[in-house]
MIMILO-390019 format. One line per field, with one value per residue: residue number from 1; z, y, x of N, C-alpha, C in turn. Coordinates in nm, 2 decimals. Atoms other than C-alpha are relative to their C-alpha. Layout:
<recs>
i: c(NUM:...)
n_pz: c(Z:...)
n_py: c(Y:...)
n_px: c(X:...)
ca_pz: c(Z:...)
ca_py: c(Y:...)
ca_px: c(X:...)
c_pz: c(Z:...)
c_py: c(Y:...)
c_px: c(X:...)
</recs>
This chain:
<recs>
i: c(1:2:3:4:5:6:7:8:9:10:11:12:13:14:15:16:17:18:19:20:21:22:23:24:25:26:27:28:29:30:31:32:33:34:35:36:37:38:39:40:41:42:43:44:45:46:47:48:49:50:51:52:53:54:55:56:57:58:59:60:61:62:63:64:65:66:67:68:69:70:71:72:73:74:75:76:77:78:79:80:81:82:83:84:85:86:87:88:89:90:91:92:93:94:95:96:97:98:99:100:101:102:103:104:105:106:107:108:109:110:111:112:113:114:115:116:117:118:119:120:121:122:123:124:125:126:127:128:129:130:131:132:133:134:135:136:137:138:139:140:141:142:143:144:145:146:147:148:149:150:151:152:153:154:155:156:157:158:159:160:161:162:163:164:165:166:167:168:169:170:171:172:173:174:175:176:177:178:179:180:181:182:183:184:185:186:187:188:189:190:191:192:193:194:195:196:197:198:199:200:201:202:203:204:205:206:207:208:209:210:211:212:213:214:215:216:217:218:219:220:221:222:223:224:225:226:227:228:229)
n_pz: c(-0.06:-0.11:-0.13:-0.07:-0.15:-0.05:-0.13:-0.07:-0.13:-0.08:-0.14:-0.06:0.11:-0.03:0.06:0.15:0.04:0.06:0.12:0.11:0.03:0.08:0.13:0.07:0.04:0.11:0.11:0.13:0.04:-0.05:-0.07:-0.09:-0.13:-0.09:-0.11:-0.09:-0.11:-0.11:-0.05:-0.14:-0.03:-0.14:0.00:0.03:0.14:0.00:-0.02:0.13:0.10:-0.03:0.06:0.14:0.04:0.11:0.12:0.04:0.02:-0.10:-0.09:-0.08:-0.12:-0.06:-0.14:-0.04:0.12:0.06:0.11:0.12:0.07:-0.06:0.04:0.14:0.01:-0.04:0.10:0.13:-0.02:0.01:0.12:0.09:0.13:0.11:-0.02:-0.13:-0.02:-0.13:-0.02:-0.14:-0.06:-0.05:0.09:0.08:0.14:0.04:0.06:0.13:0.10:0.02:0.14:0.06:-0.05:0.05:0.14:0.07:-0.03:0.08:0.15:0.02:0.02:-0.13:-0.12:-0.12:0.03:-0.11:0.02:-0.03:-0.05:0.06:0.15:0.04:-0.03:-0.11:-0.11:-0.10:-0.11:-0.03:-0.14:-0.06:0.10:-0.03:0.03:0.15:0.03:-0.05:0.09:0.13:-0.03:-0.02:0.13:0.08:-0.04:0.04:0.15:0.04:-0.03:0.07:0.14:0.04:0.01:-0.08:-0.05:-0.13:-0.06:-0.13:0.01:-0.06:0.10:0.07:0.04:0.04:0.02:-0.13:0.00:-0.02:-0.14:-0.10:0.01:-0.07:-0.15:-0.05:-0.12:-0.07:-0.08:0.01:0.14:0.09:0.11:0.13:0.07:0.01:0.11:0.12:0.03:0.03:0.13:0.10:0.02:0.07:0.14:0.03:0.08:-0.09:0.05:-0.09:0.05:-0.09:-0.09:-0.09:-0.13:-0.10:-0.11:-0.13:-0.09:-0.13:-0.08:0.05:-0.02:0.07:-0.10:0.05:-0.05:0.05:-0.03:0.11:0.12:-0.03:0.01:0.15:0.06:-0.03:0.08:0.14:0.01:-0.04:0.09:0.14:0.00:-0.09:0.01)
n_py: c(-0.13:0.01:-0.03:-0.12:0.00:-0.14:-0.01:-0.11:-0.03:-0.08:-0.04:-0.07:-0.03:0.07:-0.06:0.01:0.12:0.08:-0.06:0.01:0.14:0.02:-0.06:0.08:0.12:-0.03:-0.07:0.07:0.09:0.13:0.09:-0.09:0.05:-0.12:0.01:-0.11:-0.01:-0.09:-0.05:-0.03:-0.08:0.00:-0.06:0.10:0.05:0.15:0.08:0.00:0.09:0.14:0.02:0.00:0.10:0.07:-0.08:-0.03:0.11:0.00:-0.11:0.00:-0.09:-0.05:-0.01:-0.15:-0.09:-0.02:-0.09:0.05:0.08:0.13:0.08:0.04:0.10:0.13:0.05:0.03:0.13:0.12:0.00:0.11:-0.04:-0.05:-0.14:-0.04:-0.14:-0.05:-0.06:-0.06:0.05:-0.12:-0.04:-0.11:0.05:0.08:0.13:0.02:-0.04:0.10:0.03:-0.12:0.01:0.12:0.01:-0.01:0.13:0.11:-0.02:0.03:-0.12:-0.06:0.09:-0.07:-0.10:-0.09:-0.07:-0.14:-0.08:-0.14:0.00:0.06:-0.08:0.07:-0.08:-0.02:-0.09:-0.12:-0.01:-0.08:-0.06:0.02:0.14:0.00:-0.06:0.09:0.11:-0.04:-0.03:0.13:0.06:-0.07:0.04:0.14:0.01:-0.05:0.10:0.13:-0.04:0.04:-0.11:0.03:-0.12:0.03:0.10:0.04:0.07:0.13:0.10:0.05:0.14:0.05:0.14:0.05:0.02:-0.13:-0.06:0.09:0.00:-0.13:0.01:-0.11:-0.03:-0.11:0.06:-0.09:-0.05:-0.01:0.10:-0.05:-0.04:0.11:0.10:-0.07:0.00:0.14:0.04:-0.08:0.06:0.13:-0.02:0.05:-0.08:-0.05:-0.08:-0.07:-0.02:-0.09:0.07:-0.08:-0.01:-0.04:-0.03:-0.03:-0.10:0.06:0.04:0.13:0.11:-0.01:0.02:-0.06:-0.13:-0.07:0.07:0.10:-0.07:-0.02:0.12:0.04:-0.07:0.08:0.13:-0.03:-0.01:0.13:0.12:-0.04:-0.05:0.07:0.15)
n_px: c(-0.03:-0.09:0.06:-0.03:-0.01:0.03:-0.06:0.07:-0.05:0.10:-0.03:0.11:0.09:0.12:0.11:0.01:-0.06:0.10:0.04:-0.10:0.00:0.12:-0.03:-0.10:0.06:0.09:-0.08:0.02:-0.11:0.05:-0.09:-0.08:-0.04:0.01:-0.09:0.01:-0.11:0.04:-0.12:0.01:0.12:0.05:0.14:0.10:-0.02:-0.03:0.13:0.08:-0.07:0.04:0.13:-0.02:-0.10:0.05:0.01:-0.14:-0.09:-0.10:0.00:-0.13:0.01:-0.12:0.02:0.00:0.01:-0.13:0.01:0.05:-0.11:-0.02:0.12:-0.02:-0.11:0.05:0.10:-0.06:-0.08:0.08:0.09:-0.02:0.06:-0.09:-0.02:0.03:0.05:0.02:0.14:0.02:0.13:0.07:0.11:-0.04:-0.03:0.11:-0.04:0.06:-0.09:-0.11:-0.03:-0.07:-0.14:-0.07:0.00:-0.13:-0.07:0.06:-0.03:-0.14:-0.07:-0.05:-0.04:0.05:0.10:0.04:0.13:-0.02:0.11:-0.01:0.02:0.13:0.13:0.08:0.03:-0.11:0.05:-0.08:-0.03:-0.11:-0.09:-0.14:-0.03:-0.02:-0.13:-0.10:-0.01:-0.07:-0.14:-0.06:-0.01:-0.10:-0.14:-0.02:-0.01:-0.13:-0.10:0.03:0.02:0.13:0.09:0.13:0.08:0.05:-0.08:0.05:0.13:0.02:0.02:-0.11:0.01:-0.13:-0.02:-0.04:-0.14:-0.06:0.01:-0.06:-0.15:-0.04:-0.01:0.06:-0.06:0.07:0.11:0.12:0.04:-0.12:0.01:0.03:-0.12:-0.09:0.03:-0.01:-0.14:-0.05:0.05:-0.07:-0.14:0.01:0.03:0.13:0.09:0.09:0.11:0.08:0.14:0.08:0.10:0.08:-0.06:0.10:-0.08:0.07:-0.06:-0.06:0.11:0.05:-0.10:-0.12:-0.11:-0.12:-0.02:-0.12:-0.13:-0.02:-0.05:-0.14:-0.07:0.00:-0.12:-0.12:0.00:-0.03:-0.15:-0.07:0.01:-0.05:-0.14:-0.09:0.03)
ca_pz: c(9.41:9.71:10.08:10.27:10.63:10.81:11.12:11.37:11.66:11.94:12.27:12.48:12.19:12.37:12.21:11.85:11.85:11.77:11.50:11.32:11.34:11.19:10.91:10.83:10.82:10.58:10.36:9.99:9.98:10.00:10.13:10.44:10.77:11.07:11.33:11.63:11.87:12.20:12.34:12.71:12.71:13.05:12.94:12.87:12.51:12.60:12.73:12.40:12.20:12.38:12.25:11.90:11.89:11.64:11.40:11.39:11.31:11.57:11.89:12.04:12.39:12.51:12.89:12.90:12.66:12.43:12.14:11.79:11.63:11.88:11.81:11.44:11.49:11.67:11.42:11.11:11.24:11.24:10.92:10.66:10.37:10.04:10.13:10.46:10.54:10.85:10.99:11.29:11.53:11.56:11.26:11.09:10.78:10.58:10.51:10.21:10.03:10.05:9.68:9.58:9.79:9.67:9.30:9.21:9.38:9.22:8.88:8.93:8.94:9.31:9.61:9.86:9.85:10.07:10.11:10.10:10.29:10.08:9.72:9.53:9.58:9.88:10.19:10.45:10.79:10.86:11.19:11.31:11.10:11.28:11.25:10.87:10.87:11.08:10.86:10.55:10.71:10.81:10.47:10.30:10.51:10.46:10.08:10.07:10.22:10.05:9.71:9.70:9.62:9.88:9.98:10.31:10.47:10.81:10.67:10.86:10.54:10.41:10.21:10.15:9.98:10.28:10.18:10.18:10.52:10.69:10.56:10.75:11.11:11.27:11.55:11.65:11.93:11.88:11.59:11.46:11.26:10.98:10.89:10.97:10.73:10.47:10.48:10.47:10.18:9.99:10.05:9.93:9.60:9.63:9.38:9.58:9.48:9.64:9.61:9.75:10.04:10.26:10.61:10.91:11.16:11.53:11.80:12.12:12.30:12.08:12.16:11.93:12.08:11.86:12.00:11.94:12.11:11.85:11.58:11.74:11.76:11.39:11.30:11.48:11.30:10.96:11.02:11.19:10.93:10.62:10.72:10.98:10.88)
ca_py: c(2.79:2.66:2.69:3.02:3.04:3.34:3.44:3.65:3.80:3.93:4.10:4.20:4.19:4.03:4.28:4.19:3.84:3.66:3.90:3.88:3.50:3.50:3.74:3.53:3.21:3.38:3.53:3.43:3.22:2.85:2.67:2.84:2.76:3.00:3.04:3.26:3.37:3.51:3.73:3.71:3.86:3.95:4.08:3.75:3.70:3.35:3.24:3.35:3.17:2.85:2.88:2.92:2.62:2.44:2.73:2.77:2.54:2.64:2.85:2.94:3.10:3.32:3.31:3.69:3.98:3.99:4.20:4.17:4.06:3.78:3.67:3.67:3.47:3.20:3.19:3.20:2.91:2.67:2.78:2.51:2.70:2.79:3.15:3.34:3.66:3.87:3.96:4.20:4.11:4.46:4.48:4.75:4.53:4.34:3.97:4.00:4.15:3.84:3.76:4.11:4.07:3.72:3.79:3.91:3.59:3.36:3.51:3.43:3.79:3.85:3.68:3.94:4.17:4.47:4.61:4.99:5.21:5.51:5.40:5.31:5.42:5.20:5.34:5.48:5.61:5.96:5.97:6.10:6.35:6.31:5.93:5.98:6.21:5.97:5.68:5.87:5.97:5.61:5.48:5.74:5.66:5.29:5.34:5.55:5.26:4.97:5.15:5.04:5.27:5.15:5.39:5.21:5.02:5.00:4.83:4.52:4.34:4.16:3.84:3.62:3.30:3.07:2.98:3.35:3.45:3.13:3.18:3.52:3.52:3.76:3.94:4.23:4.15:4.46:4.68:4.69:4.38:4.60:4.78:4.47:4.24:4.51:4.55:4.17:4.10:4.38:4.23:3.89:4.05:3.94:4.06:4.29:4.43:4.67:4.68:4.93:4.81:4.96:5.07:5.09:5.25:5.27:5.53:5.48:5.47:5.18:4.99:5.11:5.02:5.16:5.48:5.74:5.53:5.26:5.52:5.61:5.25:5.20:5.46:5.26:4.94:5.11:5.19:4.86:4.62:4.82:4.95:4.71:4.36)
ca_px: c(13.23:13.42:13.35:13.35:13.48:13.33:13.53:13.33:13.52:13.30:13.34:13.04:12.80:12.50:12.27:12.36:12.52:12.20:12.10:12.44:12.44:12.09:12.21:12.51:12.31:12.07:12.35:12.33:12.65:12.55:12.85:12.98:13.15:13.07:13.34:13.27:13.55:13.43:13.70:13.63:13.28:13.13:12.78:12.60:12.73:12.86:12.52:12.36:12.63:12.54:12.19:12.33:12.56:12.34:12.36:12.74:13.03:13.28:13.27:13.61:13.63:13.91:13.95:14.02:13.98:14.28:14.16:14.03:14.36:14.40:14.04:14.11:14.43:14.24:13.95:14.16:14.38:14.09:13.92:13.88:13.71:13.86:13.81:13.80:13.60:13.60:13.26:13.22:12.94:12.80:12.56:12.77:12.84:12.58:12.63:12.40:12.70:12.92:12.87:12.99:13.30:13.38:13.32:13.68:13.82:13.57:13.64:14.01:14.12:14.20:14.37:14.24:13.93:13.87:13.52:13.53:13.29:13.40:13.34:13.03:12.67:12.57:12.41:12.65:12.54:12.67:12.85:13.19:13.38:13.71:13.69:13.66:13.96:14.16:14.07:14.17:14.50:14.58:14.49:14.70:15.01:14.96:14.92:15.24:15.44:15.26:15.22:14.86:14.57:14.31:14.03:13.95:14.24:14.06:13.75:13.63:13.53:13.83:13.82:14.12:14.21:14.26:14.61:14.70:14.57:14.69:15.04:15.05:15.17:14.93:15.11:14.88:14.63:14.40:14.29:14.65:14.55:14.43:14.75:14.95:14.77:14.76:15.14:15.19:14.96:15.12:15.47:15.34:15.25:14.89:14.63:14.42:14.08:13.84:13.46:13.21:12.99:12.72:12.80:12.56:12.79:12.71:12.78:12.98:12.65:12.55:12.87:13.14:13.48:13.76:13.91:14.19:14.45:14.39:14.45:14.78:14.88:14.78:15.05:15.31:15.19:15.20:15.57:15.66:15.52:15.62:15.96:16.10:15.97)
c_pz: c(0.11:0.13:0.06:0.15:0.04:0.15:0.07:0.14:0.08:0.14:0.06:-0.10:0.03:-0.07:-0.15:-0.04:-0.07:-0.13:-0.11:-0.04:-0.10:-0.14:-0.08:-0.05:-0.12:-0.12:-0.13:-0.05:0.06:0.09:0.09:0.14:0.10:0.12:0.09:0.11:0.10:0.08:0.15:0.04:0.14:0.01:-0.04:-0.14:0.00:0.02:-0.13:-0.10:0.03:-0.07:-0.16:-0.06:-0.12:-0.13:-0.05:0.00:0.12:0.09:0.08:0.11:0.05:0.15:0.05:-0.13:-0.05:-0.12:-0.13:-0.08:0.06:-0.03:-0.14:-0.02:0.04:-0.10:-0.13:0.00:-0.02:-0.12:-0.10:-0.14:-0.10:0.01:0.15:0.00:0.14:0.01:0.14:0.05:0.03:-0.10:-0.09:-0.15:-0.03:-0.07:-0.14:-0.11:-0.02:-0.15:-0.07:0.04:-0.05:-0.15:-0.06:0.03:-0.08:-0.15:-0.03:-0.02:0.12:0.09:0.13:-0.05:0.12:-0.04:0.05:0.03:-0.08:-0.15:-0.04:0.04:0.11:0.12:0.10:0.11:0.03:0.15:0.03:-0.10:0.03:-0.02:-0.15:-0.04:0.04:-0.09:-0.13:0.02:0.01:-0.13:-0.09:0.04:-0.03:-0.15:-0.04:0.02:-0.07:-0.15:-0.05:-0.01:0.07:0.04:0.15:0.06:0.13:-0.01:0.07:-0.11:-0.08:-0.03:-0.05:-0.05:0.13:0.01:0.02:0.14:0.10:-0.01:0.07:0.15:0.05:0.14:0.09:0.08:-0.01:-0.14:-0.09:-0.10:-0.14:-0.08:-0.01:-0.12:-0.13:-0.05:-0.05:-0.13:-0.12:-0.03:-0.07:-0.15:-0.04:-0.09:0.08:-0.08:0.11:-0.06:0.10:0.08:0.07:0.14:0.10:0.13:0.13:0.08:0.12:0.09:-0.04:0.01:-0.08:0.09:-0.05:0.04:-0.06:0.03:-0.10:-0.13:0.01:-0.02:-0.15:-0.07:0.03:-0.08:-0.14:-0.02:0.03:-0.11:-0.14:0.00:0.07:0.00:-0.14)
c_py: c(-0.01:0.05:0.13:-0.01:0.15:0.00:0.12:0.02:0.08:0.02:0.08:0.05:-0.08:0.06:-0.03:-0.14:-0.09:0.05:-0.02:-0.15:-0.04:0.05:-0.08:-0.13:0.02:0.07:-0.09:-0.09:-0.14:-0.08:0.08:-0.07:0.13:-0.03:0.13:-0.01:0.10:0.04:0.04:0.08:-0.02:0.05:-0.10:-0.05:-0.15:-0.08:0.00:-0.08:-0.14:-0.04:-0.01:-0.11:-0.09:0.08:0.04:-0.12:-0.01:0.12:-0.01:0.10:0.04:0.02:0.15:0.08:0.03:0.09:-0.07:-0.08:-0.13:-0.09:-0.05:-0.11:-0.13:-0.05:-0.04:-0.13:-0.12:0.00:-0.11:0.03:0.03:0.15:0.04:0.15:0.03:0.07:0.05:-0.04:0.11:0.05:0.12:-0.04:-0.10:-0.13:-0.03:0.04:-0.09:-0.03:0.11:-0.01:-0.12:0.00:0.01:-0.13:-0.11:0.01:-0.02:0.12:0.05:-0.12:0.06:0.11:0.08:0.06:0.14:0.07:0.13:0.00:-0.07:0.08:-0.07:0.09:0.01:0.09:0.11:0.01:0.10:0.06:-0.03:-0.15:-0.01:0.06:-0.09:-0.12:0.03:0.02:-0.13:-0.07:0.06:-0.04:-0.14:-0.01:0.05:-0.10:-0.13:0.02:-0.06:0.13:-0.03:0.13:-0.03:-0.12:-0.06:-0.07:-0.14:-0.11:-0.02:-0.14:-0.05:-0.15:-0.06:-0.02:0.13:0.04:-0.10:-0.01:0.12:-0.02:0.13:0.03:0.10:-0.07:0.09:0.04:0.02:-0.11:0.06:0.05:-0.11:-0.09:0.07:0.01:-0.14:-0.05:0.07:-0.06:-0.14:0.01:-0.05:0.10:0.05:0.09:0.07:0.01:0.08:-0.08:0.11:0.00:0.06:0.03:0.02:0.10:-0.07:-0.04:-0.13:-0.11:0.01:0.00:0.07:0.14:0.06:-0.07:-0.11:0.06:0.03:-0.13:-0.05:0.07:-0.07:-0.13:0.02:0.00:-0.13:-0.10:0.04:0.03:-0.09:-0.15:-0.05)
c_px: c(0.10:-0.07:0.05:0.01:-0.02:0.04:-0.07:0.06:-0.10:0.05:-0.11:-0.10:-0.13:-0.12:-0.01:0.05:-0.10:-0.04:0.11:0.01:-0.11:0.03:0.10:-0.06:-0.09:0.07:-0.01:0.11:-0.03:0.09:0.09:0.02:0.00:0.08:-0.01:0.11:-0.05:0.12:-0.01:-0.12:-0.05:-0.15:-0.11:0.01:0.02:-0.13:-0.08:0.07:-0.04:-0.13:0.01:0.09:-0.04:0.00:0.14:0.09:0.10:-0.02:0.13:-0.01:0.13:-0.03:0.00:0.00:0.14:0.00:-0.04:0.10:0.02:-0.12:0.01:0.11:-0.05:-0.10:0.06:0.08:-0.08:-0.09:0.04:-0.05:0.10:0.03:-0.04:-0.04:-0.01:-0.13:-0.01:-0.14:-0.09:-0.11:0.04:0.02:-0.11:0.04:-0.07:0.10:0.12:0.03:0.08:0.15:0.08:0.02:0.14:0.09:-0.05:0.03:0.15:0.09:0.07:0.04:-0.06:-0.10:-0.03:-0.14:0.02:-0.13:-0.01:0.00:-0.13:-0.12:-0.08:-0.02:0.12:-0.05:0.10:0.02:0.11:0.09:0.15:0.04:0.03:0.13:0.11:0.01:0.07:0.15:0.07:0.01:0.10:0.14:0.03:0.02:0.14:0.11:-0.02:0.00:-0.13:-0.09:-0.14:-0.07:-0.04:0.08:-0.05:-0.13:0.01:0.00:0.12:-0.02:0.14:-0.01:0.06:0.15:0.08:0.00:0.06:0.15:0.06:0.00:-0.06:0.05:-0.08:-0.12:-0.13:-0.03:0.12:0.00:-0.02:0.12:0.11:-0.03:0.01:0.15:0.05:-0.06:0.06:0.14:0.00:-0.03:-0.14:-0.08:-0.11:-0.11:-0.08:-0.14:-0.08:-0.10:-0.08:0.06:-0.11:0.07:-0.08:0.08:0.07:-0.11:-0.06:0.10:0.13:0.12:0.13:0.02:0.13:0.13:0.03:0.05:0.15:0.08:0.01:0.12:0.12:0.00:0.03:0.15:0.07:-0.01:0.04:0.15:0.10:-0.02:0.02)
</recs>
C-alpha cells in the first residue's frame, strides 16, 4: 500500500490536539508517519505536544506564528511517505476517511485527491451561509482559470503523491496555500480526483480562525498563481 505521511499544522489548539492525534493514530491506514507542526502556539499546545512525543514521528516548532501555509511547507519538506495528506488539528475532518481519500491514488488513477465537503451523502454540519457562498465563489474563480471542475477548492483534505507535493515550491504563508497549490497541480497536469467527505465544522467561538481577509487574499492568489506564474 505504501506509507502515508500525515502533516498536522496547529496553532493554539490545546483543546483538540490530543483528540486529533488519538484519532489519527486510530485511523484505519496501517503504515503512517505523523508530523505535527506547531506554529508558535501560546495557549499550552506545546506542553500537550510534549506528552504526545511517543505517539508522533516528528514535532516541528516554529518560534513565532507564521501561518498554515508556512507550517505545511515545514511539514511537507520532511515527509518520507509515499503519499502526503493534510490534516487540520481542529476535529472538523475525520481521519477514519483516509482509505476513501487514498483509494483513487492506490488504484493508480490519481496523483492528487481533494476531499469535498459539498458532494456525496456524508454528514455536514450546518453553519455559516456566507462562508458557503464565499467558498463557492472562490472555487468557481479558481476553476475558471485552472479549467478544473472542483466543488471544494478550499477543503483541508488534500492527498498527494509525495513526489508531486515536494516538487512544488509553496510560497504562501497563510490560507493562500489552497488556491496556490490548486493552480500549481493543475499546471503540472496532475490527475486530480475528488471524493465526498464528512465535515464537522466549528464556530468562531469554538476556535475557527479563517476570516474574510483570508478570502480577499485568496482572490489575489487565484490571479497570481494562475495568470502570472
